[in-house]
N, C-alpha and C positions, 0 to 999 in steps of 0.2 A: 219714039214712043212704042212702036211695035216690038222692039227688042225688050223694052222695059216691061211691057205687059207679059211677054213670054217668060221673061226672067221672074217676074212677080208670081205668075201662075206656077212656074216650076218650084219656086221656094214654097209657095202655099201647098203644092202637092206633096213635096218632101216633108214639110211640117205636119201636114195632115196624116200622111203615111206613118210618120214617126209617132204621132199621137195615138193612132190606131194600134200600131205595134206595141207601144208602151202599155196601152190599156189591156191588150191581149196578154202580154207577159205578166202584168200586175194581177190580172184576173186569174190567170193560171197559177201564179204563186200563191194567191189568196186561197184558191180552191185546194191546192196541195197542203197549205198550212192548216186549213180547216179540217181536211181529211186526217192529217197527222194528229191534230189535237183531239179529234173524235176517237181515233184509235187509242191514243194514250188514255183518254177518259174511260173507254170501254175496258181496256186492260186493267186499269185501276179498280173499276167496279168488279171485274171478274176476280181479281186478287182479294178484294175485300169480302166478296161472297164466299170464296174458298176459305178465307181466314175464319169467318163466322161459322161456316159449316163445320170446319175442323173443331173449332172451339166447342160447338154444341155437341159434337160426337164425343170429344174428350170428357166433357162434363156429364154426359149421359152415362158413360162407362164408369166414371168415378162414383156417381150416384148409385148405380146398380151394384157396384162392388160393396158399397156401404150397406145396401139392403141385404146382400148375401152375408156380409159379416154379422149383421143383426140376427139373421136366420141361423147362422152357425152357432151363435151364443145360445139361442133357444134349443138347438139340437144338443149342444154340449150339456145343457141343464137336464135334458131328457135322458142323455146317456148316463148321468149320475144317479138316476132313480134306480131302485132295486128292481130286479127282473120280475115282471108281471105281465098279464095280458094288457093292462092299461098302459104300461110303458111301451109295449110293442105296438099298440094301436097309435099312441101318441107319436112314437118314432116313425111309424109308417106314414102318418099324415104329414109330419115334418119332412120326410123324405120326398113325398109327392110335391110339396112346396119347393123343396130344394131343386128338383128336376125342372119345375116351372120357372124358377128364378134363374137357373142355369141357362135356360133357353133365351132369357132376356139378356144375360151377360154375354152370351155367345153372339147374339145379334148386335149388341153394342160394340163388341170387339171387331166384328166383321165390318161395321160401318167405319170404325177407325181405320181398319185395314184398307178399305175403299178410299177414304179421304186422304190417307197418308199423313206424313211422309213415311218412308220405310222404318225409320227408327221408332216412331210412335206405334206403327203397326206391329212391329216385332214385340214391343213391350206390352201391347194390348193382348196379343196372342199368348204371351207368357203368363200374363195375369189370368186369362181364361183358363189356361192349363193348371194354374195353381189351385183351382177348385177341385181337381181330381182326387187328391188324398182325402178330402172331406167326404166326397161321394163314396169312395171305396170303403172308408171306415164305417159309414152308416149302412151301406149295402151288406158288408160282412157281418155287422152286428145283427141286422135283420135276418140274415141267413143262419144265425145261431152261433157265430164266432163270438164268444163272450168277451166282454170288456175291451172294446176297441177304443175306449175313451182316450187312452194315452196316444194312440195314433192320430186320433181326431185332434186332440189338443196340440200335438206337435206340428200340425199343419198350419196353425195360426201365424207363426213367425214368417214362414216362406210366403204365405198369402199376402200379409201386410207389406212385406218387403217388395213383392212383385207390384203391389199398388204404388209404393214409393218410386220404384223404377219407372213405372208408367207415368206418374205425375211429372217426374224429372224430364222424361223424354218428351212428353206433351208440352211442358213449359218451354223447353229448348226449341221445339218445333214452332211453337206459337210466337216466341220472341224473335225467331230468325225470319219470320215472314215479312 
């Protein structure tokens, strides 16, 4: 009986040790699985936040571009008026609005540049630069260089084409995320 008790105790010790070891391995595996699952969840949340942040930046730039386009139509109408002090005053006020709206489009383009990706950022900066010919035409007209309306009107096609390229780049970037 003495041998049987020792043998029983040995088997009980091995069984208990195995149970403790199995519990430790299982706990460690569960902890690792939980950590991996948390990391995947956090990564998915970051990706979704980035996606939404980019989408907002793209939409803000598109909206601001349309505001600029509406302002350009107002300026174009003012450029068609016959030369007078009232025309110059109206054009001066519109030019001031143009400068203020440009600051907004510049900010929107910088946000897109910050949010990325590079293809959308490059298209946003090209769109921002497409406002230059409008500005130069108005500035020259105000400085006395008469009839800059043809230059101003010629800037519409490149401006809207730059917007289309930006929309395409933004769509591609948004869909690939």
